[in-house]
PAMAR-335219 format. One record per residue (C-alpha): residue number from 1; x, z, y. Coordinates in pm, 1 decimal, padded with zeros to 6 digits. Layout:
// PAMAR-335219
+-----+----------+----------+----------+
!  nr !       xx !       zz !       yy !
+-----+----------+----------+----------+
! NUM !        X !        Z !        Y !
...
+-----+----------+----------+----------+
END
This chain:
// PAMAR-335219
+-----+----------+----------+----------+
!  nr !       xx !       zz !       yy !
+-----+----------+----------+----------+
!   1 !  14242.5 !  29101.6 !  26401.2 !
!   2 !  14116.4 !  28850.6 !  26148.6 !
!   3 !  13887.4 !  28981.5 !  25874.4 !
!   4 !  13973.0 !  28695.6 !  25638.6 !
!   5 !  14129.2 !  28822.6 !  25318.1 !
!   6 !  14483.4 !  28702.4 !  25261.9 !
!   7 !  14375.3 !  28611.3 !  24906.4 !
!   8 !  14113.2 !  28373.5 !  25047.0 !
!   9 !  14378.7 !  28185.6 !  25234.4 !
!  10 !  14579.2 !  28166.3 !  24912.2 !
!  11 !  14284.2 !  28039.8 !  24708.8 !
!  12 !  14191.3 !  27757.9 !  24946.1 !
!  13 !  14552.6 !  27649.4 !  24998.9 !
!  14 !  14590.9 !  27289.7 !  24886.1 !
!  15 !  14958.1 !  27214.5 !  24826.9 !
!  16 !  15084.9 !  26868.5 !  24914.7 !
!  17 !  15134.7 !  26621.4 !  24634.5 !
!  18 !  15493.6 !  26647.5 !  24515.6 !
!  19 !  15709.7 !  26341.8 !  24552.0 !
!  20 !  15971.0 !  26483.0 !  24315.0 !
!  21 !  16033.7 !  26325.2 !  23976.6 !
!  22 !  15836.5 !  26502.2 !  23707.8 !
!  23 !  16046.2 !  26698.0 !  23458.1 !
!  24 !  16122.9 !  26525.6 !  23129.4 !
!  25 !  16056.8 !  26692.2 !  22797.1 !
!  26 !  16377.1 !  26837.9 !  22659.4 !
!  27 !  16550.5 !  26780.6 !  22997.9 !
!  28 !  16632.6 !  26429.1 !  22879.8 !
!  29 !  16880.8 !  26258.4 !  23115.9 !
!  30 !  16861.5 !  26549.6 !  23361.8 !
!  31 !  17199.4 !  26628.3 !  23521.1 !
!  32 !  17233.7 !  27004.6 !  23473.7 !
!  33 !  17593.1 !  27065.8 !  23581.2 !
!  34 !  17923.3 !  26895.5 !  23657.7 !
!  35 !  18209.7 !  26896.6 !  23409.4 !
!  36 !  18549.5 !  26732.8 !  23371.1 !
!  37 !  18564.2 !  26779.6 !  22993.5 !
!  38 !  18365.5 !  26502.9 !  22826.1 !
!  39 !  18240.7 !  26158.2 !  22931.2 !
!  40 !  17965.7 !  25967.7 !  22750.3 !
!  41 !  17825.2 !  25624.6 !  22826.9 !
!  42 !  17536.0 !  25586.3 !  22587.5 !
!  43 !  17461.8 !  25226.2 !  22683.1 !
!  44 !  17815.0 !  25108.0 !  22605.2 !
!  45 !  17889.0 !  25352.8 !  22325.5 !
!  46 !  18179.4 !  25527.3 !  22497.3 !
!  47 !  18295.4 !  25881.7 !  22426.9 !
!  48 !  18602.7 !  26027.0 !  22597.4 !
!  49 !  18762.2 !  26371.6 !  22619.8 !
!  50 !  18927.9 !  26435.2 !  22956.3 !
!  51 !  18944.9 !  26057.7 !  23010.9 !
!  52 !  19092.3 !  25974.2 !  22666.6 !
!  53 !  18875.9 !  25735.3 !  22464.8 !
!  54 !  18774.7 !  25862.6 !  22123.1 !
!  55 !  18900.9 !  25537.6 !  21969.3 !
!  56 !  19251.0 !  25634.2 !  22082.6 !
!  57 !  19223.9 !  26001.7 !  21990.4 !
!  58 !  19070.6 !  25955.5 !  21644.4 !
!  59 !  19356.1 !  25755.5 !  21485.6 !
!  60 !  19642.8 !  25914.4 !  21675.9 !
!  61 !  19573.5 !  26274.0 !  21783.8 !
!  62 !  19576.7 !  26589.4 !  21576.4 !
!  63 !  19303.5 !  26846.9 !  21620.5 !
!  64 !  19559.3 !  27081.4 !  21779.5 !
!  65 !  19641.0 !  26817.4 !  22042.2 !
!  66 !  19271.8 !  26771.8 !  22116.3 !
!  67 !  19220.1 !  27147.3 !  22150.4 !
!  68 !  19501.6 !  27159.8 !  22405.5 !
!  69 !  19354.8 !  26859.7 !  22585.2 !
!  70 !  19009.7 !  27018.2 !  22607.2 !
!  71 !  19144.5 !  27351.6 !  22729.1 !
!  72 !  19415.2 !  27229.1 !  22969.0 !
!  73 !  19293.5 !  26888.2 !  23081.7 !
!  74 !  19600.2 !  26700.6 !  22954.8 !
!  75 !  19784.5 !  26627.2 !  22633.0 !
!  76 !  20061.0 !  26871.8 !  22537.5 !
!  77 !  20429.6 !  26795.5 !  22521.7 !
!  78 !  20616.4 !  26882.5 !  22203.3 !
!  79 !  20699.6 !  27238.5 !  22310.3 !
!  80 !  20343.9 !  27309.9 !  22427.3 !
!  81 !  20199.5 !  27172.0 !  22104.0 !
!  82 !  20439.4 !  27382.5 !  21899.7 !
!  83 !  20338.9 !  27691.5 !  22094.8 !
!  84 !  19968.7 !  27628.0 !  22034.3 !
!  85 !  20031.6 !  27567.4 !  21664.1 !
!  86 !  20211.9 !  27903.4 !  21651.5 !
!  87 !  19921.3 !  28073.3 !  21827.4 !
!  88 !  19678.0 !  27922.3 !  21577.3 !
!  89 !  19898.2 !  28037.7 !  21290.1 !
!  90 !  19914.3 !  28390.2 !  21424.9 !
!  91 !  19543.9 !  28404.2 !  21506.9 !
!  92 !  19386.7 !  28275.5 !  21183.2 !
!  93 !  19386.3 !  28596.3 !  20980.9 !
!  94 !  19049.7 !  28769.0 !  20962.8 !
!  95 !  19021.1 !  29144.3 !  21024.0 !
!  96 !  18967.8 !  29346.4 !  20705.6 !
!  97 !  18640.3 !  29473.6 !  20847.1 !
!  98 !  18505.6 !  29120.5 !  20880.7 !
!  99 !  18605.0 !  29038.0 !  20521.5 !
! 100 !  18420.2 !  29351.2 !  20406.4 !
! 101 !  18118.5 !  29245.8 !  20610.9 !
! 102 !  18117.9 !  28902.1 !  20448.0 !
! 103 !  18115.5 !  29068.2 !  20105.5 !
! 104 !  17836.5 !  29309.9 !  20201.9 !
! 105 !  17592.7 !  29065.0 !  20357.2 !
! 106 !  17303.0 !  28958.2 !  20133.1 !
! 107 !  17302.9 !  28600.1 !  20006.7 !
! 108 !  17223.1 !  28381.7 !  20306.6 !
! 109 !  17258.1 !  28032.6 !  20441.6 !
! 110 !  17616.3 !  27973.6 !  20548.1 !
! 111 !  17520.3 !  27931.0 !  20914.7 !
! 112 !  17342.6 !  28268.2 !  20911.5 !
! 113 !  17654.9 !  28432.4 !  20774.4 !
! 114 !  17876.0 !  28249.7 !  21023.3 !
! 115 !  17659.3 !  28360.6 !  21316.0 !
! 116 !  17681.6 !  28726.1 !  21211.2 !
! 117 !  18052.0 !  28720.4 !  21128.1 !
! 118 !  18145.5 !  28540.9 !  21451.1 !
! 119 !  17971.6 !  28815.9 !  21644.8 !
! 120 !  18156.8 !  29080.8 !  21444.2 !
! 121 !  18492.2 !  28927.8 !  21541.5 !
! 122 !  18441.7 !  29059.8 !  21895.1 !
! 123 !  18464.2 !  29418.3 !  21770.7 !
! 124 !  18816.1 !  29356.9 !  21641.5 !
! 125 !  18955.6 !  29142.9 !  21923.5 !
! 126 !  19227.5 !  29322.9 !  22115.9 !
! 127 !  19120.3 !  29146.0 !  22436.4 !
! 128 !  18750.5 !  29224.0 !  22391.2 !
! 129 !  18722.6 !  29431.6 !  22709.7 !
! 130 !  18944.1 !  29204.8 !  22920.2 !
! 131 !  18758.9 !  28919.9 !  23089.6 !
! 132 !  19052.0 !  28785.6 !  23289.0 !
! 133 !  19119.1 !  28409.5 !  23264.2 !
! 134 !  19435.8 !  28471.4 !  23059.8 !
! 135 !  19254.4 !  28697.8 !  22814.3 !
! 136 !  18959.8 !  28459.3 !  22782.1 !
! 137 !  19200.0 !  28176.4 !  22700.5 !
! 138 !  19366.4 !  28388.7 !  22431.3 !
! 139 !  19023.8 !  28464.9 !  22287.0 !
! 140 !  18934.6 !  28094.4 !  22290.2 !
! 141 !  19244.4 !  28016.7 !  22083.2 !
! 142 !  19180.9 !  28301.6 !  21839.5 !
! 143 !  18811.9 !  28219.3 !  21802.5 !
! 144 !  18890.5 !  27858.1 !  21718.4 !
! 145 !  19154.8 !  27963.2 !  21467.3 !
! 146 !  18937.1 !  28232.2 !  21308.6 !
! 147 !  18633.9 !  28005.6 !  21282.1 !
! 148 !  18819.6 !  27792.2 !  21028.9 !
! 149 !  18914.6 !  28099.9 !  20826.1 !
! 150 !  18557.7 !  28232.7 !  20843.9 !
! 151 !  18400.9 !  27914.1 !  20710.4 !
! 152 !  18661.8 !  27884.7 !  20435.2 !
! 153 !  18601.5 !  28248.2 !  20334.2 !
! 154 !  18224.2 !  28194.3 !  20333.2 !
! 155 !  18273.4 !  27893.1 !  20108.1 !
! 156 !  18496.2 !  28088.2 !  19870.8 !
! 157 !  18250.4 !  28375.7 !  19844.5 !
! 158 !  17961.8 !  28134.9 !  19780.6 !
! 159 !  18156.0 !  28012.8 !  19476.5 !
! 160 !  18229.2 !  28371.7 !  19364.6 !
! 161 !  18596.8 !  28345.7 !  19457.5 !
! 162 !  18794.5 !  28571.1 !  19686.4 !
! 163 !  18906.2 !  28463.4 !  20034.6 !
! 164 !  19256.8 !  28318.5 !  20063.4 !
! 165 !  19497.1 !  28434.1 !  20332.0 !
! 166 !  19595.4 !  28159.6 !  20577.0 !
! 167 !  19938.9 !  28001.7 !  20572.4 !
! 168 !  20077.3 !  28031.5 !  20927.5 !
! 169 !  20306.1 !  27732.1 !  20873.8 !
! 170 !  20033.9 !  27480.4 !  20786.6 !
! 171 !  19844.0 !  27274.6 !  21042.4 !
! 172 !  19479.6 !  27340.7 !  21125.3 !
! 173 !  19316.8 !  27086.4 !  20892.8 !
! 174 !  19559.7 !  27145.6 !  20606.5 !
! 175 !  19518.9 !  27521.2 !  20629.3 !
! 176 !  19139.7 !  27498.9 !  20622.3 !
! 177 !  19142.7 !  27290.2 !  20304.9 !
! 178 !  19397.9 !  27524.9 !  20150.4 !
! 179 !  19193.1 !  27835.7 !  20234.5 !
! 180 !  18880.6 !  27669.7 !  20097.5 !
! 181 !  19018.7 !  27525.1 !  19773.9 !
! 182 !  19334.0 !  27724.1 !  19699.8 !
! 183 !  19522.3 !  27396.2 !  19662.7 !
! 184 !  19760.9 !  27245.1 !  19913.5 !
! 185 !  19594.8 !  26917.0 !  20019.9 !
! 186 !  19761.1 !  26577.0 !  20022.2 !
! 187 !  19828.3 !  26372.9 !  20334.9 !
! 188 !  19511.5 !  26160.0 !  20312.1 !
! 189 !  19284.7 !  26462.2 !  20280.4 !
! 190 !  19453.6 !  26631.4 !  20575.4 !
! 191 !  19433.4 !  26320.6 !  20789.5 !
! 192 !  19065.0 !  26267.9 !  20703.7 !
! 193 !  18963.3 !  26622.2 !  20795.0 !
! 194 !  19187.9 !  26623.0 !  21100.4 !
! 195 !  19014.1 !  26309.7 !  21227.1 !
! 196 !  18669.6 !  26455.3 !  21155.9 !
! 197 !  18759.8 !  26767.7 !  21355.2 !
! 198 !  18875.4 !  26550.1 !  21645.2 !
! 199 !  18551.9 !  26349.4 !  21638.8 !
! 200 !  18331.5 !  26661.3 !  21641.6 !
! 201 !  18529.5 !  26861.9 !  21897.7 !
! 202 !  18304.2 !  26803.4 !  22197.6 !
! 203 !  18002.2 !  26604.8 !  22303.8 !
! 204 !  17913.7 !  26696.5 !  22661.7 !
! 205 !  17593.7 !  26902.3 !  22714.8 !
! 206 !  17448.0 !  26889.6 !  22366.4 !
! 207 !  17209.6 !  27174.3 !  22282.0 !
! 208 !  17469.6 !  27417.8 !  22149.4 !
! 209 !  17716.9 !  27357.8 !  22431.7 !
! 210 !  17441.9 !  27401.0 !  22689.2 !
! 211 !  17334.3 !  27724.2 !  22518.5 !
! 212 !  17692.0 !  27853.3 !  22532.5 !
! 213 !  17724.5 !  27761.7 !  22900.8 !
! 214 !  17392.4 !  27924.3 !  22991.3 !
! 215 !  17509.9 !  28244.9 !  22824.1 !
! 216 !  17852.7 !  28226.2 !  22989.3 !
! 217 !  17686.9 !  28179.3 !  23329.1 !
! 218 !  17554.0 !  28535.3 !  23303.0 !
! 219 !  17920.7 !  28644.6 !  23270.5 !
! 220 !  17864.1 !  28771.1 !  22919.7 !
! 221 !  18172.5 !  28779.0 !  22695.7 !
! 222 !  18308.1 !  28465.6 !  22531.8 !
! 223 !  18218.9 !  28581.7 !  22177.9 !
! 224 !  17852.9 !  28619.6 !  22279.7 !
! 225 !  17852.9 !  28273.3 !  22434.4 !
! 226 !  17995.1 !  28118.1 !  22117.6 !
! 227 !  17739.3 !  28300.5 !  21903.6 !
! 228 !  17471.1 !  28138.8 !  22121.9 !
! 229 !  17629.5 !  27802.5 !  22042.7 !
! 230 !  17626.2 !  27876.2 !  21670.2 !
! 231 !  17262.5 !  27982.3 !  21687.6 !
! 232 !  17166.0 !  27656.4 !  21858.0 !
! 233 !  17369.0 !  27447.2 !  21615.5 !
! 234 !  17190.1 !  27616.0 !  21325.6 !
! 235 !  16861.4 !  27453.9 !  21429.6 !
! 236 !  16779.1 !  27148.4 !  21216.7 !
! 237 !  16717.6 !  26931.1 !  21524.0 !
! 238 !  17083.9 !  26975.8 !  21623.0 !
! 239 !  17303.1 !  27049.7 !  21320.9 !
! 240 !  17248.6 !  26991.5 !  20952.4 !
! 241 !  17182.6 !  26617.7 !  20943.9 !
! 242 !  17499.9 !  26543.6 !  20746.3 !
! 243 !  17391.8 !  26790.3 !  20477.7 !
! 244 !  17052.4 !  26617.7 !  20462.8 !
! 245 !  17226.4 !  26280.7 !  20430.6 !
! 246 !  17426.0 !  26402.0 !  20131.5 !
! 247 !  17119.7 !  26556.1 !  19970.0 !
! 248 !  16946.6 !  26218.6 !  20005.8 !
! 249 !  17239.7 !  26039.2 !  19842.2 !
! 250 !  17255.0 !  26294.2 !  19559.9 !
! 251 !  16881.4 !  26251.5 !  19501.6 !
! 252 !  16946.8 !  25883.3 !  19436.6 !
! 253 !  17227.1 !  25971.4 !  19196.3 !
! 254 !  17568.2 !  25816.6 !  19151.7 !
! 255 !  17436.2 !  25541.2 !  18925.3 !
! 256 !  17137.1 !  25438.2 !  19138.4 !
! 257 !  17093.6 !  25062.9 !  19154.4 !
! 258 !  17091.0 !  24880.3 !  19489.3 !
! 259 !  16732.3 !  24781.4 !  19415.1 !
! 260 !  16623.5 !  25143.7 !  19372.9 !
! 261 !  16794.0 !  25245.5 !  19696.4 !
! 262 !  16638.6 !  24958.6 !  19889.2 !
! 263 !  16290.5 !  25018.2 !  19751.4 !
! 264 !  16301.0 !  25391.5 !  19821.0 !
! 265 !  16432.0 !  25351.2 !  20176.7 !
! 266 !  16173.3 !  25084.8 !  20256.9 !
! 267 !  15899.1 !  25313.7 !  20124.3 !
! 268 !  16026.1 !  25600.0 !  20340.9 !
! 269 !  16031.8 !  25376.8 !  20646.2 !
! 270 !  15680.8 !  25251.3 !  20571.2 !
! 271 !  15563.1 !  25615.0 !  20561.0 !
! 272 !  15742.9 !  25668.0 !  20893.6 !
! 273 !  15973.3 !  25923.6 !  20736.4 !
! 274 !  16291.2 !  25994.7 !  20928.6 !
! 275 !  16610.5 !  25883.4 !  20755.3 !
! 276 !  16872.4 !  26149.6 !  20829.0 !
! 277 !  17187.2 !  26041.7 !  21012.1 !
! 278 !  17031.6 !  25766.8 !  21224.3 !
! 279 !  16954.8 !  25741.3 !  21592.2 !
! 280 !  17087.4 !  25944.0 !  21880.9 !
! 281 !  16942.3 !  26095.3 !  22196.8 !
! 282 !  17220.7 !  25946.8 !  22411.7 !
! 283 !  17369.8 !  25643.0 !  22237.1 !
! 284 !  17179.4 !  25316.0 !  22257.9 !
! 285 !  17452.7 !  25146.8 !  22055.3 !
! 286 !  17640.3 !  25261.1 !  21747.1 !
! 287 !  17777.7 !  25612.4 !  21777.9 !
! 288 !  18148.7 !  25549.2 !  21847.5 !
! 289 !  18243.9 !  25823.1 !  21600.4 !
! 290 !  18058.9 !  25674.2 !  21303.8 !
! 291 !  18293.3 !  25382.4 !  21237.3 !
! 292 !  18597.2 !  25607.7 !  21199.7 !
! 293 !  18415.8 !  25829.0 !  20950.0 !
! 294 !  18294.3 !  25526.2 !  20754.4 !
! 295 !  18650.8 !  25404.9 !  20707.7 !
! 296 !  18777.1 !  25750.5 !  20609.0 !
! 297 !  18496.1 !  25778.6 !  20356.0 !
! 298 !  18600.5 !  25442.3 !  20210.1 !
! 299 !  18966.5 !  25544.9 !  20191.3 !
! 300 !  18887.5 !  25872.7 !  20016.7 !
! 301 !  18642.5 !  25702.9 !  19780.9 !
! 302 !  18899.8 !  25443.6 !  19676.7 !
! 303 !  19156.3 !  25712.5 !  19607.9 !
! 304 !  18920.9 !  25906.8 !  19383.0 !
! 305 !  18762.4 !  25600.0 !  19223.3 !
! 306 !  18421.6 !  25709.8 !  19354.0 !
! 307 !  18320.8 !  25450.7 !  19608.6 !
! 308 !  17951.4 !  25458.4 !  19516.8 !
! 309 !  17852.9 !  25714.9 !  19781.9 !
! 310 !  17991.1 !  25519.8 !  20074.4 !
! 311 !  17866.7 !  25190.5 !  19927.3 !
! 312 !  17518.7 !  25341.9 !  19898.8 !
! 313 !  17549.7 !  25463.7 !  20255.9 !
! 314 !  17638.9 !  25114.5 !  20376.0 !
! 315 !  17332.7 !  24970.7 !  20200.7 !
! 316 !  17111.6 !  25229.5 !  20369.0 !
! 317 !  17273.8 !  25156.2 !  20706.5 !
! 318 !  17199.7 !  24784.2 !  20670.1 !
! 319 !  16837.3 !  24852.1 !  20579.1 !
! 320 !  16767.7 !  25097.3 !  20860.3 !
! 321 !  16942.0 !  24880.5 !  21118.7 !
! 322 !  16749.4 !  24578.1 !  20998.9 !
! 323 !  16409.7 !  24747.0 !  20984.0 !
! 324 !  16424.9 !  24998.3 !  21268.8 !
! 325 !  16717.9 !  24881.2 !  21482.2 !
! 326 !  16868.7 !  25230.1 !  21450.2 !
! 327 !  17243.4 !  25288.5 !  21424.6 !
! 328 !  17416.3 !  25559.9 !  21221.8 !
! 329 !  17535.3 !  25863.2 !  21413.0 !
! 330 !  17829.4 !  26095.5 !  21353.9 !
! 331 !  17645.8 !  26276.2 !  21074.4 !
! 332 !  17577.3 !  25977.7 !  20851.1 !
! 333 !  17923.8 !  25895.5 !  20719.0 !
! 334 !  18065.2 !  26245.5 !  20757.5 !
! 335 !  17841.1 !  26334.5 !  20462.2 !
! 336 !  18008.3 !  26108.8 !  20206.9 !
! 337 !  18349.2 !  26180.7 !  20359.9 !
! 338 !  18315.2 !  26558.3 !  20320.8 !
! 339 !  18180.9 !  26510.0 !  19968.8 !
! 340 !  18487.4 !  26301.2 !  19879.4 !
! 341 !  18701.5 !  26591.7 !  20001.9 !
! 342 !  18523.4 !  26822.8 !  19758.2 !
! 343 !  18358.9 !  27027.5 !  20035.0 !
! 344 !  18030.3 !  27197.0 !  19933.6 !
! 345 !  17723.2 !  27059.7 !  20110.1 !
! 346 !  17636.0 !  27408.7 !  20234.0 !
! 347 !  17947.0 !  27403.9 !  20454.7 !
! 348 !  17884.6 !  27074.8 !  20635.3 !
! 349 !  17721.7 !  27230.0 !  20942.3 !
! 350 !  17963.4 !  27526.9 !  20951.1 !
! 351 !  18253.8 !  27277.7 !  20959.4 !
! 352 !  18082.8 !  27119.5 !  21259.3 !
! 353 !  18103.0 !  27466.1 !  21420.5 !
! 354 !  18472.1 !  27499.2 !  21330.4 !
! 355 !  18551.2 !  27187.9 !  21529.6 !
! 356 !  18298.2 !  27238.3 !  21808.7 !
! 357 !  18429.2 !  27587.7 !  21886.4 !
! 358 !  18711.0 !  27411.4 !  22069.9 !
! 359 !  18459.3 !  27230.3 !  22289.1 !
! 360 !  18231.7 !  27532.9 !  22328.7 !
! 361 !  18520.0 !  27747.5 !  22448.3 !
! 362 !  18643.8 !  27474.6 !  22683.8 !
! 363 !  18299.8 !  27462.0 !  22845.1 !
! 364 !  18275.3 !  27841.3 !  22861.8 !
! 365 !  18614.9 !  27862.9 !  23032.8 !
! 366 !  18507.8 !  27590.0 !  23275.4 !
! 367 !  18184.3 !  27777.6 !  23346.6 !
! 368 !  18371.9 !  28101.5 !  23413.1 !
! 369 !  18610.5 !  27924.2 !  23651.3 !
! 370 !  18334.6 !  27798.0 !  23882.6 !
! 371 !  18036.0 !  28006.4 !  23791.3 !
! 372 !  17682.4 !  28012.1 !  23918.0 !
! 373 !  17398.5 !  28161.6 !  23716.6 !
! 374 !  17205.3 !  27883.1 !  23544.0 !
! 375 !  16845.6 !  27946.4 !  23641.2 !
! 376 !  16627.2 !  27631.6 !  23640.7 !
! 377 !  16259.6 !  27626.7 !  23731.5 !
! 378 !  15961.7 !  27518.9 !  23525.3 !
! 379 !  15671.2 !  27299.5 !  23630.1 !
! 380 !  15371.3 !  27532.5 !  23608.0 !
! 381 !  15084.6 !  27387.1 !  23402.4 !
! 382 !  14879.9 !  27704.1 !  23346.8 !
! 383 !  14542.8 !  27813.1 !  23490.6 !
! 384 !  14488.5 !  27801.8 !  23866.7 !
! 385 !  14606.7 !  28103.4 !  24065.0 !
! 386 !  14458.5 !  28353.8 !  24116.5 !
! 387 !  14229.5 !  28396.3 !  23817.4 !
! 388 !  13934.8 !  28633.1 !  23885.8 !
! 389 !  13996.0 !  28983.1 !  23754.9 !
! 390 !  13724.2 !  29097.5 !  23513.4 !
! 391 !  13701.0 !  29469.6 !  23434.9 !
! 392 !  13770.5 !  29561.8 !  23074.1 !
! 393 !  13410.6 !  29668.3 !  23001.7 !
! 394 !  13278.6 !  29328.5 !  23118.6 !
! 395 !  13510.3 !  29108.1 !  22906.8 !
+-----+----------+----------+----------+
END
């Protein structure tokens, strides 16, 4: 029998040089799963849900139609759309316990409150203990409906007003604006928000969607998976850029001269400061969503007689594109558009979550349907193995 220690063999083992591609920081361009929900071509600036180009969906589809498309893989007929609208209407009301929780929580950032309240919804869901496909679909519909009511209630409470009960007859976008403001919105406001919800509904394996899918792959409940998505979206490297864009515009002020804007932006660029709302991890061209939001911002600005915010935004876009060759992303013009709708800046990222819940739930349902635990490996870069053990008294 050999007297060589098995550890000696381990120490002198010289592994072959790997021919595999080294991992990229942030998993950039790594294919992590297959999905039939969203298609992106970053080189050509294409975004499509279930094969439908965003340039067709944005001007023509309602958010309800897009939700159905994401969940079912096809557009609804009139009866199917009416049924989903009825389900949204019936599912929007928040449990009394969740309203009490919103009132009891200490003052917090809106995304913190949303994260906590979304988790609390699970305790009141009648299908909470049922993880069948039918029950998970019902929960996906209710979660999407309730997310709008949650964000509207959070906005009301931030302004020291009481939450407003939803109107089951109104459409998704109209009802959100009504619950937030207490006023029934006009057609332009509804269309603008409806389009924004469509544009934000899904975006393949972005950080929050990936987080939701990783959670779902453990077969945790759908509420927990969506809370993971909200937590990821809360991070400033994912959500929040549109709020930062609006804060930048407000810092300039409504009466800022073009010269002041240009000088300030050039100084920021010279200091290598990041201008919020520009550049994208995937798109090498203009974000296909940005143009639609720019036009909506113009339309709303003209109606209110306050075109200065979008005009300032266009000046900044021209400067950044000229100096840094960076294009605006979905966040840049959504800022001035939401502001023209009278939406508080604190709610910009939560509204992102309202829309994206449709995409998150679609991905969670897809994960459940063909599940395998998501368990990647890491390239080890630590000390060599084994390290010599040193007794405590000798360290």
